[in-house]
C-alpha positions, 0 to 999 in steps of 0.5 A: 370813211370820207376823204376829209375825215381820213385827212384829219385822222391822217394829220393827227398820226392815223393813216392806216387801220393799225395806226387806230389799233394802236391808239389804246385807250386812256382808261376804262369804265365799269359798265358791266352792272346795271343797278337799282335806282334805289341803291345808288350812292350820291357822289359815288362811282359812275354806274349804269341804271335802266328805267322808264321815261315818266316825263321830259321837258325842255327849259329855255333860260333867260340866259340867251342860247342856254337850255336846260333838259329834264327827264324823269325815269323810274325802275320800279325801285325809286325815281331818278332825274336826268339833266342835260345842259344845252343839249335840246336835240334830246327832246326829239327822242327822249319821250314818255314811255321809251325805256332808256339806259343811263350811265353816270354819276348820281348826286343830289339837286335841289330839294335833295332830289336824286339825278345825274348830270349829262349822263351817257345814254342808250335807248332801247336795244343797248349798244353792245360796245357801250352797255354791259361791258368794260368800256374803252375811253380814248383820247380824242382824235378828230372827226371820231366821236366816241361812239363811232370810234368804238365801232370802227375799232371793233370792226377793225379788229374783227377784220384784221386782228387775226391777220396782222403780221407778227413782227418779232417772229417767235419772240413772243411765243418763247417769252410767253406773251400773246399774239399781237392780235389777241393783245389788241383786241383785249387791249380795246375790249377786255374780256376780264370781269374788271379792268384793273389789270389794264389801269394798274398796267399789270395785264400781260396783253399790255405787257406784250404791247409795251415790250414791242413798242419798247423793243422797236424804240431801242432797235431804232436808237441803236440804229441811229447810233450805228449810223452816227458811228459811221459819221466823221466829227472834228478830231480835237486834241489839246497839244501841251500848250492848250492844256497848259492854257487851261490849267492857268484860266481855271480859277479854281481846282476842279474836283475828281469828278470833274476830271473824270467826265473831262477825260471822257469827253477828251476821249470822244473828242479824239475818236473822230466820231461824233460825240453824243454824251449826256452830262448830268449833275446837281445845280452848282456841280460845275458842268458849265466849266466843263462845257466852257473849257470844251468849247474853248478846246473847240475854238483852239483847234478852228471850230465854233460852239453853240450853247443852246438853252430853253429859255431867255432868262437862262441864256442871259444868266449863262452869258453872264456867267461866261463873261464873268469867268472870261473877264480875268483871262479871256483866252481869246474866247469870243462869246455872243448871246442871241435870243428873240430880243436881239433885233434890226442892225444888232442881230444882222451885225451879229449874224455876220460875225457868226457866219464869218467865224468871228463868234467862237461860242454862241449863247441862246434858245431855240433861235440858235436853229432857226434860219438864217443863223448860219456858223462858219465852222461849227464844231460843238453843240452844248444843249443845257436842260436837254429834255426841254428840247425835242429830237428834232430841235437837237438834230436841227443845231446839229445840222448848222455846219457848213461841212457836209462830211463833218458833223458837230459833237453833241454835249447835252446836260441836265441838272435833273438826276436820271436813273440809269435805267431811264437813261438807257431807256430814253437816251440810248443813242447817248453815253452818260457822264455824271458829275457825282461831287460838288466844289467845296463850300457849295450849298447842299442840294436836296433831290426828292421824288413826289407823288402826283398828289403832292 
């Protein structure tokens, strides 16, 4: 293909033929049957019909630039009107006496006339990739119309599917899974009589592709974990004086769950290796106080902390909560709030104080990891509602340390209950702590799972 189209595709993540093959269909259309027009059910499923063109006309409406093209076809059982909006070019090649295939949903038009609006068409000899088979439907890629894309995928499959390297060795064979090339061929152009197994994600060919993707994902997570564990992080160990100050500061008794989580964080801090811990718990379970105590420990040992949240409103709420907790006993902890609303001299003064080490805990949105924000000595990164941030954003904030030898500890928090299996799948490079107990007197939290239609 041309250089311009290839560049567009590369920007969309398709630089090699295998990239094209790994962009799997999002759904399938069953075009295996050609139905008599007399058997069409209005508002029923999309279906293919074949008929001869009886008439065709282009209607130019009073609306500037808006056209309607109508064609009447008949297959010997009944007539069917085909209606197309803003496609005047069809008038050049849909003419009387021509045979064509139309795929679409039948409906009643004016006067209860049976019609199809904007159906997909094939003239004379049907395209074997489009008619009489299960047809893959893809998400859009730049520069590739659906018909061209199907042809490209089919050609690539014919040329390379049988020669793709098996990256998993004999593992698929030992697990009873098909070869990669066979599974890719079936994923794009199923040979099954209907696409139900792929639509329901139960096909062994799709399972083969999913297995490889998840295995690679997990291996990369473990590789990332190993690389991280080879780095060093601040060794944050509280002495008796610090522990006493923390106990005196607390305005209430910690729950057993909070104490357990704090012990887990303490063990991470004392290891000298970078902590990557997911802290989950219901709203009101006391995650913020755990994060604040962690930030105080970092401050006492000469390090700054950052608390990043997804919205300015949440940042202001956190800043208000922290100010309220510190009101009676400030612990000599100096917090500050940085959002997009803080501009001009106030922003410059805040950034200067941060770089000079005069701010111990900076609360803010994604503005925290953008230049020219610079910390004096960043030791702890806390991320709330962490599912709202990407990996690159979390990494960008972690990189805001002035020391190349040490990287900060990271504590990510979520009020969304994450099943253990999902946590291991998506956050396999994180250790998981759960606050499964609420302080006395808190309003009960109800968590429900709702299907998409609700």
